[in-house]
C-alpha positions as CSV (number, residue, x, y, z in Angstrom):
1,X,-15.7,35.3,3.3
2,X,-19.5,35.4,3.8
3,X,-21.8,32.5,4.7
4,X,-23.1,30.6,1.7
5,X,-26.6,30.1,3.3
6,X,-27.5,33.6,4.4
7,X,-24.8,35.6,2.6
8,X,-24.8,38.2,5.4
9,X,-22.6,37.1,8.2
10,X,-18.9,36.2,8.2
11,X,-18.3,32.5,7.8
12,X,-16.4,30.7,10.6
13,X,-17.1,27.0,9.6
14,X,-16.3,25.0,6.5
15,X,-19.0,22.6,5.7
16,X,-18.6,19.6,3.4
17,X,-21.2,16.9,2.9
18,X,-20.6,13.7,1.0
19,X,-23.7,11.9,-0.4
20,X,-24.0,8.2,-0.8
21,X,-24.0,8.6,-4.6
22,X,-20.6,10.3,-4.4
23,X,-21.6,13.9,-4.7
24,X,-19.9,16.5,-2.6
25,X,-21.5,19.7,-1.3
26,X,-19.1,22.3,0.1
27,X,-19.9,25.6,1.8
28,X,-18.9,28.1,4.4
29,X,-21.3,28.8,7.3
30,X,-21.7,31.4,10.0
31,X,-22.5,30.8,13.7
32,X,-26.2,31.2,13.1
33,X,-26.5,29.0,10.1
34,X,-24.3,26.1,11.4
35,X,-27.0,25.4,13.9
36,X,-29.5,24.8,11.1
37,X,-27.5,22.1,9.4
38,X,-29.0,18.7,10.2
39,X,-26.8,16.3,12.1
40,X,-24.2,18.9,13.0
41,X,-25.1,18.6,16.7
42,X,-24.4,14.9,16.9
43,X,-21.1,15.4,15.0
44,X,-19.9,18.2,17.3
45,X,-21.1,16.4,20.5
46,X,-19.2,13.2,19.5
47,X,-16.1,15.1,18.4
48,X,-16.0,17.1,21.6
49,X,-16.7,14.1,23.9
50,X,-13.9,12.1,22.2
51,X,-11.3,14.8,22.6
52,X,-8.8,14.3,25.3
53,X,-8.3,17.7,26.9
54,X,-5.4,16.6,29.1
55,X,-1.8,17.4,28.2
56,X,-1.4,14.2,26.1
57,X,-3.7,14.8,23.2
58,X,-4.4,11.7,21.0
59,X,-5.8,12.1,17.5
60,X,-9.1,10.8,16.4
61,X,-10.3,10.5,12.8
62,X,-13.5,12.6,12.5
63,X,-14.8,10.4,9.6
64,X,-14.5,6.8,11.0
65,X,-13.7,7.5,14.6
66,X,-10.4,5.6,14.7
67,X,-8.3,6.7,17.6
68,X,-4.5,7.0,17.6
69,X,-4.3,4.2,20.2
70,X,-6.3,1.8,18.0
71,X,-4.1,2.7,15.0
72,X,-0.9,2.1,17.0
73,X,-2.1,-1.3,18.1
74,X,-3.4,-2.6,14.8
75,X,-1.3,-0.7,12.2
76,X,-4.3,-0.4,9.9
77,X,-6.3,2.8,9.1
78,X,-10.0,2.9,9.1
79,X,-10.6,5.1,6.1
80,X,-8.9,7.3,3.5
81,X,-9.1,10.4,5.7
82,X,-7.1,8.6,8.4
83,X,-4.0,9.0,6.2
84,X,-4.4,12.8,6.6
85,X,-5.1,12.7,10.4
86,X,-2.2,10.3,11.3
87,X,0.2,11.6,8.6
88,X,3.1,12.4,10.9
89,X,2.8,9.1,12.8
90,X,2.6,7.1,9.6
91,X,5.7,8.8,8.1
92,X,7.7,8.3,11.3
93,X,6.8,4.6,11.3
94,X,7.9,4.3,7.7
95,X,11.2,6.0,8.5
96,X,11.7,3.7,11.4
97,X,11.3,0.5,9.4
98,X,12.6,1.6,6.0
99,X,15.2,4.3,6.8
100,X,13.3,6.6,4.4
101,X,9.8,8.0,3.9
102,X,9.7,7.4,0.2
103,X,10.3,4.5,-2.3
104,X,13.0,5.1,-4.8
105,X,12.8,1.8,-6.7
106,X,15.1,-1.2,-6.9
107,X,18.8,-0.5,-7.0
108,X,20.9,-3.6,-8.0
109,X,24.2,-3.8,-6.1
110,X,26.4,-4.4,-9.2
111,X,25.1,-1.4,-11.2
112,X,26.0,2.2,-11.1
113,X,23.7,5.2,-11.4
114,X,24.5,5.6,-15.1
115,X,23.4,2.0,-15.8
116,X,26.8,0.7,-16.7
117,X,28.7,-2.1,-15.0
118,X,30.4,-1.3,-11.7
119,X,34.1,-0.5,-11.4
120,X,34.8,-4.0,-9.9
121,X,33.3,-5.9,-12.8
122,X,35.0,-3.6,-15.4
123,X,38.4,-4.2,-13.8
124,X,37.9,-7.9,-13.8
125,X,37.0,-7.8,-17.5
126,X,40.2,-5.8,-18.2
127,X,42.3,-8.4,-16.4
128,X,40.8,-11.2,-18.5
129,X,41.5,-9.6,-21.9
130,X,45.1,-10.8,-22.3
131,X,44.1,-14.4,-21.4
132,X,41.7,-14.8,-24.2
133,X,42.1,-13.6,-27.8
134,X,38.5,-12.9,-28.8
135,X,39.3,-12.0,-32.4
136,X,40.9,-15.4,-32.9
137,X,37.9,-17.2,-31.5
138,X,35.6,-15.3,-33.9
139,X,37.6,-15.8,-37.0
140,X,38.5,-19.5,-36.3
141,X,41.7,-19.0,-38.3
142,X,45.2,-19.7,-37.4
143,X,44.4,-21.1,-33.9
144,X,47.7,-22.8,-33.4
145,X,49.3,-22.4,-30.0
146,X,52.5,-21.0,-31.5
147,X,50.6,-18.1,-33.2
148,X,48.8,-17.1,-29.9
149,X,52.0,-17.4,-27.8
150,X,54.1,-15.3,-30.3
151,X,51.4,-12.6,-30.3
152,X,51.2,-12.3,-26.5
153,X,55.0,-12.4,-26.0
154,X,55.5,-9.5,-28.4
């Protein structure tokens, strides 16, 4: 891919500028044109100075400057881009506390996946059927004890 400024050289850098009004300017730059971008020297100097070049590399958000140590202490991110920078760490923390890295919604204990009642409650309802004659309660007819006892004995 060629540089968007000069159009001649091969691009090695991706450039994205976000204006205060919310506009986004994107482009690809070559080695020569990246030097001409205003403010790139300060950004690269800060980025390279904050990098830990020892074996234990800690991540730093390039947008807000939040370090991994600061995030681990507070638990709060500094900006929206921090979610991309610290993605693996955030997911591992969520798994540690919630035993999953996603939310699947509320699952009541007494319901099955199909939405019906669980087997326990269904069995309890079946046990109660011979004790109460629901048809007789609805009809309100012939509610004598003799009639109910004769029907259940048969």
